[in-house]
Structure formats: structure tokens, C-alpha cells
C-alpha positions as CSV (number, residue, x, y, z in Angstrom):
1,M,6.6,54.2,-102.9
2,I,10.4,54.6,-102.8
3,V,11.6,58.2,-102.1
4,V,15.0,59.0,-103.4
5,S,17.0,61.8,-101.8
6,N,17.9,64.7,-103.9
7,I,21.6,63.9,-103.3
8,W,21.2,60.5,-105.0
9,R,19.0,61.5,-107.9
10,P,21.7,62.6,-110.3
11,L,23.7,59.5,-109.6
12,I,20.7,57.2,-110.1
13,F,19.5,59.0,-113.3
14,G,23.1,59.0,-114.6
15,L,23.4,55.3,-114.0
16,A,20.1,54.6,-115.7
17,A,21.2,56.6,-118.7
18,V,24.5,54.6,-118.9
19,I,22.6,51.4,-118.7
20,L,20.1,52.5,-121.4
21,C,22.9,53.6,-123.7
22,A,24.8,50.4,-123.2
23,G,21.7,48.4,-124.0
24,Q,21.2,50.3,-127.2
25,A,24.8,49.9,-128.2
26,L,24.6,46.2,-127.5
27,S,21.4,45.8,-129.6
28,Q,23.1,47.7,-132.5
29,A,26.1,45.4,-132.2
30,M,24.1,42.2,-132.2
31,S,25.2,39.6,-134.8
32,V,22.6,38.0,-137.1
33,Q,23.0,34.8,-135.2
34,D,22.2,36.6,-132.0
35,R,19.1,38.1,-133.6
36,I,18.0,34.6,-134.9
37,V,18.3,33.3,-131.3
38,Q,16.2,36.3,-130.2
39,C,13.5,35.5,-132.8
40,A,13.4,31.9,-131.6
41,G,12.1,33.0,-128.2
42,C,8.6,33.5,-129.8
43,H,8.8,32.2,-133.4
44,G,10.4,28.9,-132.5
45,A,14.0,27.7,-132.8
46,D,13.2,26.2,-136.2
47,G,11.0,29.1,-137.2
48,N,7.8,27.1,-136.4
49,S,6.0,29.0,-133.7
50,P,5.1,27.0,-130.5
51,L,3.1,30.0,-129.1
52,P,-0.6,30.9,-129.6
53,N,-1.2,33.8,-132.0
54,I,2.5,34.0,-133.0
55,P,3.1,33.3,-136.6
56,S,5.5,30.7,-137.9
57,L,8.2,32.2,-140.1
58,A,9.7,29.0,-141.5
59,G,9.3,28.7,-145.3
60,Q,8.0,32.2,-145.7
61,P,9.1,33.9,-149.0
62,A,12.2,35.9,-148.2
63,F,10.9,39.1,-149.8
64,F,7.7,38.8,-147.6
65,V,9.7,38.5,-144.4
66,L,12.1,41.3,-145.5
67,N,9.2,43.6,-146.4
68,Q,7.3,42.9,-143.1
69,L,10.5,43.6,-141.0
70,F,11.1,46.8,-143.0
71,L,7.5,48.0,-142.5
72,M,7.7,47.3,-138.8
73,R,11.1,49.0,-138.4
74,E,9.7,52.1,-140.2
75,G,6.6,52.1,-138.1
76,V,4.2,51.6,-141.0
77,R,3.1,48.2,-139.7
78,K,2.7,48.6,-135.9
79,V,3.3,45.4,-133.9
80,E,4.1,46.6,-130.4
81,A,5.8,43.3,-129.4
82,M,8.1,43.6,-132.4
83,A,9.1,47.3,-132.0
84,P,12.1,46.8,-129.8
85,F,13.5,44.0,-132.0
86,V,13.2,45.7,-135.3
87,K,14.1,49.3,-134.5
88,D,17.9,48.9,-135.0
89,L,17.8,46.4,-137.9
90,K,20.2,47.3,-140.7
91,E,19.6,46.5,-144.4
92,S,22.0,43.6,-144.1
93,D,20.1,42.3,-141.1
94,L,16.8,42.4,-143.1
95,D,18.5,40.4,-145.9
96,A,20.1,37.8,-143.5
97,L,17.0,37.2,-141.4
98,S,14.6,36.9,-144.3
99,G,17.0,34.5,-146.1
100,H,17.4,32.4,-143.0
101,F,13.7,32.0,-142.3
102,S,12.8,31.3,-146.0
103,K,15.1,28.3,-146.0
104,L,13.6,26.6,-142.9
105,P,11.0,23.8,-143.5
106,P,7.5,24.7,-142.3
107,K,5.8,22.2,-140.0
108,P,2.3,21.8,-138.8
109,S,1.7,23.6,-135.4
110,G,0.1,20.6,-133.7
111,E,-3.2,22.4,-133.2
112,P,-6.3,20.2,-133.8
113,I,-7.5,20.5,-137.4
114,D,-11.2,20.0,-137.9
115,A,-12.0,18.0,-141.1
116,A,-15.4,19.6,-141.5
117,L,-13.9,23.1,-141.2
118,V,-11.2,22.2,-143.7
119,K,-14.0,21.1,-146.2
120,R,-15.9,24.4,-145.6
121,G,-12.7,26.4,-145.9
122,T,-11.8,24.6,-149.2
123,E,-15.1,25.8,-150.6
124,I,-14.6,29.4,-149.4
125,A,-11.0,29.5,-150.6
126,A,-12.2,28.4,-154.1
127,Q,-14.9,31.1,-154.1
128,K,-12.4,33.8,-152.9
129,K,-9.7,32.5,-155.2
130,C,-7.1,32.3,-152.4
131,G,-4.8,30.2,-154.6
132,S,-4.4,33.0,-157.2
133,C,-2.3,35.0,-154.9
134,H,-1.1,32.5,-152.3
135,K,-0.5,29.9,-155.0
136,P,-2.6,26.7,-155.2
137,T,-0.2,25.1,-152.7
138,L,-0.7,28.1,-150.3
139,T,3.1,28.5,-150.1
140,G,3.0,32.2,-151.1
141,D,5.4,34.0,-153.4
142,Q,7.4,37.2,-153.3
143,Q,5.4,39.6,-151.1
144,V,2.5,37.1,-150.6
145,P,2.9,35.0,-147.4
146,R,2.9,31.3,-147.1
147,I,-0.3,30.3,-145.2
148,A,0.1,26.6,-145.6
149,K,0.9,25.0,-142.2
150,Q,0.5,28.4,-140.5
151,R,-1.0,28.4,-137.0
152,V,-4.8,28.2,-136.9
153,D,-5.1,30.8,-134.1
154,Y,-2.8,33.2,-135.8
155,L,-4.5,32.9,-139.2
156,T,-7.9,33.4,-137.6
157,Q,-6.7,36.5,-135.8
158,A,-5.0,37.9,-138.9
159,L,-8.0,37.2,-141.1
160,T,-10.3,38.9,-138.6
161,E,-8.0,42.0,-138.5
162,F,-8.0,42.1,-142.3
163,R,-11.8,41.9,-142.5
164,D,-12.3,44.5,-139.8
165,S,-9.7,46.8,-141.2
166,K,-7.6,46.7,-138.0
167,R,-4.3,45.5,-139.4
168,E,-2.1,48.7,-139.8
169,G,0.3,48.8,-142.7
170,A,-1.3,45.7,-144.3
171,D,-2.2,45.1,-147.9
172,T,-5.8,46.3,-148.4
173,L,-6.4,43.7,-151.1
174,M,-6.8,41.2,-148.2
175,S,-9.4,43.3,-146.5
176,G,-11.4,43.2,-149.7
177,A,-10.8,39.5,-150.2
178,V,-12.3,38.6,-146.8
179,A,-15.0,41.4,-146.6
180,G,-18.4,40.0,-145.6
181,L,-17.1,36.7,-144.3
182,S,-18.4,35.6,-140.9
183,D,-16.2,34.7,-138.0
184,A,-17.1,31.0,-138.7
185,D,-16.0,31.4,-142.3
186,L,-12.6,32.8,-141.2
187,V,-12.0,29.9,-138.8
188,A,-12.8,27.5,-141.6
189,L,-10.3,29.3,-143.9
190,A,-7.7,29.1,-141.1
191,H,-8.2,25.3,-140.7
192,Y,-8.1,24.9,-144.5
193,A,-4.8,26.7,-144.8
194,A,-3.2,25.1,-141.8
195,S,-4.1,21.6,-143.2
196,H,-1.9,22.1,-146.3
């Protein structure tokens, strides 16, 4: 444990406050391009996530991205990892970021896709009418996300959170849509969506 003399405490705390304020000022002054570079660290330089359980943003409907960023910024949808990145977003940032990611082409994640699971997922998706909201191509529309070519691990995690009502600030229609499905069913749906 480091003991700081009472003489140095005001100086150290003052310096910490200056650094914190400078960091906040810098984050507020970030350009949209700087923010896009920041997003690339997790979501991929081309919007296609290379990291497990991190969603790809490429090709998502602009309104969906804007809405998710807004909900996160306002604290309605709580995603701890995103909190420091969204807290200072202005309305113009929301528009620019959502427009940017919507124009990027989605690509498969490279995760192994199991043909038997895709077949089972196709059957479940038909029963649950996934295409009625996400479109038959699973590309989403307006506030409904693109799930085609999304990461299998992320989809599985998201579907599980919807089913178990553990996704704060999310659309409750999805919780109803996947209610009663087993873990295996959710994995099959994830493989089905990712295969599109």
C-alpha cells in the first residue's frame, strides 16, 4: 500500500481532477471519425466483429443502431462496456455513427456453421415466424436488427438473455418470441441466422 503524505495529497488530488476533466473534454471534442476508430477496437474496422460475443454492426438498419446508442446513452439499456463510449454522444454523433455502420457490408464471422443446426434452426424460425419482423432475408428493418451473418456466439447470448428476461431495455416482443425454447433451440436459431 502506498502512503501519501498529507502535504502531497492536495496536489495529487488536484492533478487527478485536471486529468479527469481533460479526459472528459477530449471525449466531448472527439470527431465522428475518431469515434468510428474507437468503435473498431471491438466491433471491427469494417463493422464486422472479430471478437467473441461482440455484435457486428455492419449492415444494421441505421434507425436500429441510432436507437440502441440512444438507449445506452440514456441508461435505459445497460451495457457496462459501452457506457463510457456513449455517455457524451450528441444527436449528430448518433446520426453519423448509425449512418456509417448501416452502409458497411456485413460479412460472415468465420465461426463454424453446423448444417444440422441450420436445418433445425430453419424449422424453429418458420414456427416462430422470425422472418415477419426480421424480414425473410433476416436483414432487419427500421428498429428491427439484421441477424443475417451475425456472430453465432453473440446471437446465442442475446437470445438467451431475451428468453430469460435478462436483457435490460430490450423489446419484450423478443422475450415472448423465444419463450419456452431450449438452449439447444437457441443455438440452432443462431446458426440459422448466421448462415444467411
